[in-house]
VEXDREN-2710 file (C-alpha; in Angstrom, 1 decimal):
% VEXDREN-2710
k/r/px/py/pz
1/UNK/119.5/-160.2/-86.5
2/UNK/122.7/-161.8/-88.4
3/UNK/126.0/-160.7/-87.1
4/UNK/127.9/-158.0/-89.0
5/UNK/131.3/-159.0/-90.5
6/UNK/133.3/-156.0/-89.3
7/UNK/136.4/-157.2/-91.1
8/UNK/134.7/-157.2/-94.5
9/UNK/132.8/-154.0/-94.6
10/UNK/131.9/-152.4/-98.0
11/UNK/133.6/-149.2/-99.2
12/UNK/131.9/-146.1/-100.2
13/UNK/132.2/-146.8/-103.9
14/UNK/130.4/-150.0/-103.4
15/UNK/127.4/-148.5/-101.4
16/UNK/124.6/-146.5/-102.9
17/UNK/125.0/-142.8/-102.6
18/UNK/121.3/-142.1/-102.9
19/UNK/118.1/-143.9/-102.3
20/UNK/116.5/-141.9/-105.2
21/UNK/113.6/-140.8/-103.0
22/UNK/112.6/-137.3/-103.5
23/UNK/112.2/-134.9/-100.6
24/UNK/108.7/-134.0/-99.5
25/UNK/109.0/-130.3/-99.8
26/UNK/111.7/-127.7/-100.9
27/UNK/112.6/-126.6/-97.3
28/UNK/114.1/-130.1/-96.7
29/UNK/116.7/-129.2/-99.2
30/UNK/116.9/-125.5/-99.0
31/UNK/117.2/-125.0/-95.0
32/UNK/120.0/-127.5/-94.5
33/UNK/121.9/-126.1/-97.4
34/UNK/121.4/-122.5/-95.9
35/UNK/123.2/-123.8/-92.7
36/UNK/125.9/-125.4/-94.9
37/UNK/126.5/-122.1/-96.9
38/UNK/126.7/-120.1/-93.6
39/UNK/129.3/-122.6/-92.2
40/UNK/131.5/-122.2/-95.3
41/UNK/131.7/-118.6/-94.2
42/UNK/131.9/-119.0/-90.4
43/UNK/134.6/-121.8/-90.6
44/UNK/136.2/-120.7/-94.0
45/UNK/139.7/-121.3/-92.3
46/UNK/138.9/-124.7/-90.7
47/UNK/139.3/-128.1/-92.4
48/UNK/138.2/-130.3/-89.5
49/UNK/134.5/-130.3/-90.0
50/UNK/131.9/-131.7/-92.6
51/UNK/128.2/-130.8/-93.2
52/UNK/126.2/-133.3/-95.1
53/UNK/122.7/-132.6/-96.7
54/UNK/120.4/-135.5/-97.5
55/UNK/123.2/-137.8/-97.5
56/UNK/123.3/-141.4/-96.2
57/UNK/125.2/-142.3/-93.2
58/UNK/126.4/-145.9/-93.2
59/UNK/126.9/-147.6/-89.9
60/UNK/127.1/-150.9/-88.0
61/UNK/124.6/-150.5/-85.4
62/UNK/121.6/-151.6/-87.4
63/UNK/120.5/-154.7/-89.3
64/UNK/123.0/-154.3/-92.2
65/UNK/125.9/-151.9/-92.9
66/UNK/124.4/-151.4/-96.3
67/UNK/121.3/-149.8/-95.0
68/UNK/122.0/-146.2/-94.2
69/UNK/120.1/-143.4/-92.2
70/UNK/119.6/-140.3/-94.1
71/UNK/119.1/-137.1/-92.2
72/UNK/118.1/-133.9/-93.8
73/UNK/121.4/-132.5/-92.5
74/UNK/124.2/-133.4/-90.2
75/UNK/127.5/-131.9/-89.0
76/UNK/130.6/-133.9/-88.1
77/UNK/133.8/-132.5/-86.3
78/UNK/137.2/-133.9/-86.4
79/UNK/137.0/-135.2/-89.8
80/UNK/138.3/-134.0/-93.3
81/UNK/136.3/-131.1/-94.8
82/UNK/136.9/-132.5/-98.3
83/UNK/137.6/-136.2/-98.6
84/UNK/138.2/-137.2/-102.3
85/UNK/136.6/-140.6/-103.3
86/UNK/138.5/-142.8/-105.7
87/UNK/136.2/-141.4/-108.4
88/UNK/137.7/-138.0/-108.0
89/UNK/134.6/-136.5/-106.4
90/UNK/133.9/-135.6/-102.8
91/UNK/132.2/-138.1/-100.4
92/UNK/129.6/-140.2/-102.1
93/UNK/128.0/-140.9/-98.5
94/UNK/129.2/-140.7/-95.0
95/UNK/130.7/-144.2/-94.0
96/UNK/131.6/-144.5/-90.4
97/UNK/134.2/-146.9/-90.8
98/UNK/135.9/-144.7/-93.4
99/UNK/135.6/-141.8/-90.9
100/UNK/137.6/-143.2/-88.1
101/UNK/134.2/-144.1/-86.5
102/UNK/133.5/-140.5/-85.8
103/UNK/129.7/-140.0/-85.7
104/UNK/128.0/-136.7/-86.5
105/UNK/127.8/-134.4/-83.5
106/UNK/124.5/-133.0/-84.8
107/UNK/121.8/-134.3/-87.0
108/UNK/118.8/-132.4/-88.2
109/UNK/115.6/-133.7/-89.4
110/UNK/112.8/-131.6/-91.0
111/UNK/109.3/-133.0/-90.4
112/UNK/107.0/-133.1/-93.4
113/UNK/103.5/-134.2/-94.4
114/UNK/104.7/-137.9/-94.7
115/UNK/106.0/-138.6/-91.1
116/UNK/109.4/-140.2/-91.3
117/UNK/110.0/-141.5/-87.7
118/UNK/111.7/-138.4/-86.7
119/UNK/110.4/-138.8/-83.0
120/UNK/111.0/-142.5/-82.6
121/UNK/112.8/-144.6/-85.1
122/UNK/115.4/-141.9/-86.2
123/UNK/115.8/-140.8/-82.7
124/UNK/116.9/-144.4/-81.6
125/UNK/119.3/-144.7/-84.5
126/UNK/121.0/-141.5/-83.8
127/UNK/121.1/-142.4/-80.0
128/UNK/122.9/-145.8/-81.0
129/UNK/125.3/-143.9/-83.3
130/UNK/126.1/-141.4/-80.4
131/UNK/125.0/-138.3/-82.1
132/UNK/125.2/-135.6/-79.3
133/UNK/122.6/-133.3/-80.7
134/UNK/119.5/-134.0/-82.4
135/UNK/117.5/-131.1/-83.9
136/UNK/114.0/-131.5/-85.1
137/UNK/112.3/-128.6/-87.1
138/UNK/108.7/-129.1/-87.5
139/UNK/107.0/-125.7/-88.3
140/UNK/103.8/-127.1/-90.0
141/UNK/102.8/-130.4/-88.2
142/UNK/104.0/-129.9/-84.8
143/UNK/100.5/-129.8/-83.4
144/UNK/99.8/-133.1/-85.2
145/UNK/102.7/-134.8/-83.8
146/UNK/102.3/-133.4/-80.3
147/UNK/105.6/-131.5/-80.3
148/UNK/107.1/-128.0/-80.6
149/UNK/108.0/-126.5/-83.9
150/UNK/111.7/-126.4/-83.0
151/UNK/113.3/-128.8/-80.6
152/UNK/116.8/-129.5/-79.6
153/UNK/117.7/-133.0/-77.9
154/UNK/120.9/-133.7/-76.2
155/UNK/122.2/-137.2/-75.6
156/UNK/122.6/-137.9/-71.9
157/UNK/123.4/-141.4/-70.5
158/UNK/122.3/-143.0/-73.9
159/UNK/118.9/-141.2/-74.1
160/UNK/117.9/-137.9/-75.7
161/UNK/116.7/-135.3/-73.4
162/UNK/114.8/-132.1/-74.7
163/UNK/116.7/-129.0/-74.0
164/UNK/115.4/-125.4/-73.3
165/UNK/116.2/-122.2/-74.9
166/UNK/116.4/-120.7/-78.3
167/UNK/118.8/-120.1/-79.9
168/UNK/120.3/-123.1/-78.2
169/UNK/124.1/-122.9/-77.4
170/UNK/126.1/-126.1/-78.0
171/UNK/129.5/-125.6/-76.4
172/UNK/130.8/-128.8/-77.9
173/UNK/130.0/-127.5/-81.3
174/UNK/131.0/-123.8/-80.6
175/UNK/127.7/-122.7/-82.1
176/UNK/124.1/-122.1/-81.3
177/UNK/121.2/-123.0/-83.5
178/UNK/117.7/-121.5/-83.8
179/UNK/115.2/-119.7/-86.0
180/UNK/114.9/-116.3/-87.6
181/UNK/112.7/-114.5/-90.2
182/UNK/114.4/-113.7/-93.4
183/UNK/113.8/-112.9/-97.0
184/UNK/114.4/-115.5/-99.7
185/UNK/113.8/-114.3/-103.2
186/UNK/112.1/-111.2/-101.7
187/UNK/109.6/-113.6/-100.0
188/UNK/109.4/-113.7/-96.1
189/UNK/110.2/-117.1/-94.8
190/UNK/111.3/-118.6/-91.4
191/UNK/114.9/-120.2/-91.7
192/UNK/117.3/-121.8/-89.4
193/UNK/120.5/-120.1/-88.5
194/UNK/123.7/-120.4/-86.4
195/UNK/124.3/-118.1/-83.6
196/UNK/127.4/-117.1/-81.5
197/UNK/127.8/-117.5/-77.7
198/UNK/126.2/-114.2/-77.1
199/UNK/123.0/-115.2/-79.0
200/UNK/123.9/-113.0/-82.0
201/UNK/123.0/-114.5/-85.4
202/UNK/125.8/-115.2/-87.9
203/UNK/125.2/-113.1/-91.1
204/UNK/125.5/-114.4/-94.6
205/UNK/128.2/-112.6/-96.7
206/UNK/125.5/-110.6/-98.4
207/UNK/123.9/-109.6/-95.2
208/UNK/127.3/-108.6/-93.7
209/UNK/128.1/-106.6/-96.7
210/UNK/124.7/-104.9/-96.7
211/UNK/125.2/-104.1/-93.0
212/UNK/128.6/-102.4/-93.6
213/UNK/127.1/-100.4/-96.4
214/UNK/124.3/-99.2/-94.2
215/UNK/126.7/-98.3/-91.3
216/UNK/128.9/-96.2/-93.7
217/UNK/126.0/-94.5/-95.1
218/UNK/124.7/-93.8/-91.7
219/UNK/128.2/-92.4/-90.7
220/UNK/128.3/-90.2/-93.8
221/UNK/124.9/-88.8/-93.1
222/UNK/125.8/-88.1/-89.5
223/UNK/128.8/-85.9/-90.9
224/UNK/126.6/-84.0/-93.4
225/UNK/127.2/-86.0/-96.4
226/UNK/124.7/-87.6/-98.8
227/UNK/126.0/-91.0/-99.8
228/UNK/124.0/-90.8/-102.9
229/UNK/125.7/-87.7/-104.1
230/UNK/129.4/-88.5/-103.4
231/UNK/131.6/-87.7/-106.3
232/UNK/133.0/-90.7/-108.3
233/UNK/136.3/-92.2/-107.1
END
């Protein structure tokens, strides 16, 4: 391996922002985006985090700083939520030497039909980067791969150790992560979600509004009012 010139690293504008490789299935794009949308609500008043979806992470621990690792999703803390590029857009990619060398605190991989080294090659890369939590979601091919459908690994002394419990609480992040059954486009689907310290799932804005409406309707009925027969305001 040739030595990397740390004094002359390329900028994010000089690095490819996509490898033009399509994802294997729709969940690889949908599920990380659902986590991102939830964070936009949960941490709406915080500006010290960034969640990337299918975005290259450029680093100096591999063969070349021009070769990124591309998780399906990742979360970084202690960085700018919105970091404009010189082209006026947000991040083109996540370049460690432009992020004060702050690695993601969590990476997410969704295993698909085409195995992508989630249990070996990528695990080694994330360990070298110092990613504290590594989540692997493998609902379809877990038996093929000899693993569980949902696994959370924590970096301990440079090695990933499989954790127990779901949802799994991550005190360094201030969130738990796990699975739940939901409707998406009126179709039932297992999704990933964030949870609080009590193990309660964070609701989307639409779910929260629906729950408030149902609670109000239940309150009205308990007092003898039909919520469908109320006079117009």
